[in-house]
N, C-alpha and C positions, 0 to 999 in steps of 0.2 A: 299896912295905915298906908293907903292908898296916897300917892303922891300928888302932890298942891302944885303945881307947877302947870304953868298956860302954856309953857313951850312943846313944840310938837315932837321937837328930840328928846326931850326926858318922858314926855309921856307913852311913845313907842318903844323906849328904852325900858322903860315899867313894864310896857305888856309883854316885850320877849323875853325878860329876866324878873320875874314878877318873885316876892317872897313864897316861898313853901307852901304856907298857913294860907296865902292868897291865891293858889291857882286855881283851887274847886270852884270858887266863885264866878273867875272868869270862862269860866266852863257851865255857864248857864245858858240854860234854853227857855223861849217863850214855853207859855201853856196854851193850848188851844181853845177855841173862845168856849167851848162847852165848860170847860176845866178848869177855866180864869171865873166861871161865874157860879161852879158849886167849889172852891176851894179861897175863892175871894183874892187871889194875888195873879201878879201878871208872868214871875219867872221864878223858876227853880233852879237849882243844881243838877247836873245829869247825873245818873246813877246805871249801874247796870240791872240791867231788867225793865230798863221804862219802855216805852214804847213809842217811838217815835215816825215822823215823816220828815220828807227831804224837804226844803222848800227854794233850795237855789242850787244850781249848778247843773252839771251834767246827768244827775241822777234823780233830779228836780221831781215829785209826784211818788216816788218810792215807799216805802215803808218796812220799819222793823223793830226788833227787839238791840236794844241797845250789848252788845256785849262786852263791849271793853272802854272806858273812859281813860286815854292814857294824859296825866297831868304832867310828863315832863315836855313831850309834844303839844302838848293842849290841843289834841284831835280824839273825836271820837270812832270808834268804829261800829255798823250795824250790822247787825245778823244779813245774811243774802245780799249783801252790797258789796260788788266784788268787785276786781280789775283784773284782766285776764291778759297774761305775759305773754312775749314773743311764742316759748315754748307750753303756750296754751295752760300751764299754771293760773291759779288763780289767786290771789292776795286778796285780803281786805283793804277795802277803800276809806282813805283818812278822811274825816269831815270835820272841819268847825263847828262850834256848838252855836254859833251863831246864825246858821244856814238848817238848823232843827228846829221841829216844834216838839212838844212833847203833846202828844196825844192819850198816852195811859199812862200813872205813875205804879210805881210798885210802892206795896206800903207793908214792905217786912221790916222796915226797918225802926228801930225805938227812935233813934234821934231825929228819924227825916218826919215822923209825926208828931214829935215835938216841934219842928220849926215850921209845922203848918199848922198846931193850936198855935201859935205865941203870933202869928201872923192871923188871924183868924180875931176878924173885930167883938162879934157878938159870942153870948155864952154860950146858948144854945145851939148853935154852930158848931162847936169843938167837940172833935174824936174821941170816942174814949179808945186810951190808947192800948191798952191791956186789953179788951175783947176784941181789936183788931187781930193784935197780936196772935191770940189764943184761935179766931176763926181761921187764919192760916195756914197755923199749925195742923188744926183739924184739914183743910184741906189737904195739906201735901200726904197726910199720913192716907187719906181716901184715894189719892193715887198711887201712893205703894202700896194699898191693899189690893187695888183694880191691876198693876203691875203683876203683882203676884201669883193672881187669879188666870192670869194669861199663862201660865206655866201650867201645863196638865200632869197628871202623877203617870208616872209610867204600868203599863200593866206585865204580868207574867209574860205574856208572850215575848213582848217590846226589850225585857228583860233579856232572855234568852237570844233572841238575835244579835241584841249587842255584846253579849259575850260570843256566840260566834265568828261576828265579824272580826272584834280585836282580836280573838286567835287566832282566825286565818291571816288577819295582815301583820302578826308579829312572827307567826312562821316566815310567811315571805319577805318581813324585812331581815330575820334570821339568815334565812338562803341567801338572799342578794348580798347582804356584808361578808359571809364565807366566802363567795365568789370571787366579790373583790378583793377581798386577803390574799388567795389565791394568785391571781393577777399580779398584784404587788411584789409580791413574794420573786414570782417567776422572773419578773423585770428585773428585780434585785440582784436574782443571781447570772442572768444574762449580764448585765453591769460589771455585775465580779471578774466575772472570765473573760471581758473582753477588755480589763486592765492589764 
């Protein structure tokens, strides 16, 4: 339940320490104008996989997919939006949901599709949830098949070359380890003689 108080102190307290069941609602972002017209509402809670554009701050104008929605910190992490540290390592840049606009929503989640259907007023505009979920599953299967086709089967000549390379590598590794063993044995014998 949202706070009923008009006092700024209590409003801030609620915003920074919200109940767990309401944190996801606080991480809602506006929809783009084209999505507003098609879906029929203004904002949606963010989900992993949504495509967003940053509207305010240092990263203004950049867009990407949502990688993570952190409910405890109330921040969103967007793909390819990173901050460079002094040692040149890159870390994800946290962004508040109010600084984002959703440009494309992911439609894999049944609960989200049901939410969209509840908000749509006209019956003919409602989404057939089972059909949409079946289409996304078919698309994922096609992508997996395309990835499998990229791996070409090996010919007999390729297999022979691989076998020759691996046997040569194994022989070299065995020779190197035997040389290292003899060196360590000699060094331990010298240490024993010195004592």
